[in-house]
C-alpha positions in Angstrom: -67.1 3.5 121.0 -70.0 4.3 123.3 -70.8 7.6 125.1 -71.0 7.0 128.9 -74.2 8.9 129.7 -74.4 7.5 133.2 -71.2 9.3 134.4 -71.9 12.4 132.4 -75.4 12.9 133.9 -74.3 11.9 137.3 -71.9 14.9 137.2 -74.8 17.1 136.1 -77.1 16.2 138.9 -76.7 19.6 140.6 -76.9 21.6 137.4 -80.1 23.3 136.2 -80.6 21.6 132.8 -83.3 19.7 130.9 -83.0 17.3 128.0 -85.7 18.2 125.5 -87.2 15.8 122.9 -85.5 12.8 124.5 -85.2 10.0 121.9 -87.3 7.0 122.8 -84.2 4.7 122.4 -82.1 6.6 125.0 -79.5 5.7 126.2 -79.0 3.8 123.0 -78.4 5.9 120.0 -77.6 5.8 116.3 -74.4 7.3 115.0 -75.0 11.0 114.2 -77.6 11.4 116.9 -77.8 14.3 119.4 -79.2 15.5 122.6 -80.7 18.9 122.9 -80.2 20.3 126.4 -81.5 23.5 127.9 -79.4 24.8 130.7 -79.0 28.0 132.8 -75.1 27.8 132.7 -74.1 26.4 129.3 -70.4 26.9 130.1 -70.4 24.9 133.3 -72.6 22.2 131.8 -70.4 21.9 128.7 -67.2 21.7 130.8 -68.6 18.8 132.7 -69.7 17.0 129.5 -66.3 17.6 127.9 -64.4 16.3 130.9 -66.1 13.0 130.4 -66.0 12.7 126.6 -62.3 13.6 126.4 -61.7 10.1 127.7 -62.9 8.8 124.3 -60.3 10.7 122.3 -57.8 8.6 120.4 -56.3 8.4 116.9 -59.7 8.1 115.3 -61.9 10.0 117.8 -61.8 13.8 118.3 -64.0 16.3 120.1 -64.9 19.6 118.6 -66.6 22.5 120.4 -68.4 25.3 118.7 -69.6 28.3 120.7 -72.3 30.7 119.6 -74.5 33.2 121.2 -76.4 31.2 123.9 -75.4 27.9 122.3 -72.6 25.4 122.6 -72.3 22.4 120.3 -70.1 19.5 121.4 -69.3 17.0 118.6 -67.7 13.6 119.2 -66.2 12.8 115.8 -65.1 9.3 114.8 -63.0 9.2 111.6 -64.1 12.8 110.9 -67.9 11.9 111.0 -70.2 12.9 113.8 -70.6 10.0 116.2 -72.7 12.0 118.7 -73.6 15.6 119.4 -74.6 17.6 122.5 -76.5 20.8 121.7 -76.6 23.1 124.8 -78.9 26.1 124.8 -78.8 29.0 127.1 -82.1 30.2 125.8 -84.7 28.9 123.4 -83.7 29.2 119.7 -85.3 31.9 117.7 -88.2 30.7 115.5 -89.5 32.4 112.4 -93.1 31.0 112.4 -94.0 31.3 116.0 -93.4 33.9 118.7 -92.6 32.5 122.1 -92.2 34.3 125.4 -88.6 34.1 126.7 -89.8 32.9 130.1 -90.8 29.5 128.6 -87.1 28.6 128.7 -86.8 29.0 132.5 -90.2 27.5 133.1 -89.2 24.3 131.3 -86.0 23.9 133.3 -87.6 24.9 136.7 -90.5 22.5 136.1 -88.4 19.6 134.8 -88.6 16.2 136.4 -85.9 13.6 137.1 -86.4 10.2 135.6 -84.2 7.1 135.6 -83.6 5.0 132.5 -81.2 2.1 132.8 -79.7 3.5 136.0 -79.1 6.9 134.4 -80.8 9.8 136.1 -81.7 12.6 133.8 -83.8 15.8 133.9 -86.6 16.0 131.3 -89.5 18.4 130.8 -92.8 17.5 132.5 -95.4 16.2 130.1 -97.0 19.6 129.4 -93.7 21.3 128.6 -92.5 18.3 126.5 -95.7 18.5 124.4 -95.4 22.3 124.0 -91.7 22.0 122.8 -92.7 19.2 120.4 -95.6 21.3 119.1 -93.3 24.3 118.5 -90.8 22.1 116.7 -93.6 20.6 114.5 -95.1 24.1 113.8 -91.8 25.6 112.9 -90.3 22.9 110.6 -93.1 20.7 109.3 -93.4 22.4 105.9 -89.7 21.8 105.2 -89.3 18.6 107.2 -92.3 16.3 107.1 -90.5 13.9 109.5 -91.4 16.4 112.3 -94.9 14.8 112.3 -93.3 12.5 114.9 -93.7 15.3 117.4 -97.5 15.4 116.9 -97.6 11.6 117.2 -95.7 11.9 120.5 -98.3 14.4 121.8 -101.1 12.0 120.8 -99.4 9.2 122.7 -99.2 11.4 125.8 -102.9 12.2 125.5 -103.9 8.6 124.9 -101.9 7.4 127.9 -103.6 10.0 130.1 -100.1 11.5 130.8 -101.3 14.8 129.3 -104.5 16.7 129.8 -105.2 18.6 126.6 -106.8 21.5 128.5 -103.5 22.0 130.5 -101.5 21.8 127.3 -103.6 24.4 125.6 -103.7 26.7 128.6 -99.9 26.8 129.0 -99.3 26.8 125.2 -101.5 29.9 124.8 -99.8 31.6 127.7 -96.3 31.3 126.2 -97.1 31.9 122.5 
């Protein structure tokens, strides 16, 4: 089984969304992987995703949807194990260790850029917003999840590649936290 990202994201072209922390291997993925998607209309976005992944349903594949406040989780299960998950957010999650202005959420979506990977057009944060989101994730979870160091490494790569000016990163980071 393989998730058909091309058709899913083709259907989402007119939606206001942004995939955050896009895995480097996208559109390839490991079983149990997920995509975190910020979107203004989580219901419409989830309906479009579900309409495509229901085509995968068979005797061993099911789809489960869990709705929470400002979040919808769509799981594709194969033999009762998570094959792939879409996490849709209608606002940024609440963090315990860092205070973030609510307006960062809309800024990330409104300033997103469209990229194409293997003929799949997707919306992702610009480099500054990507770095800020990764920094927030690192700051919030590093003490309990040392694997979050990968987010700082990603920021370092953006700086080394001249894709991110550290001054712009700090300026926007300090505005929103």
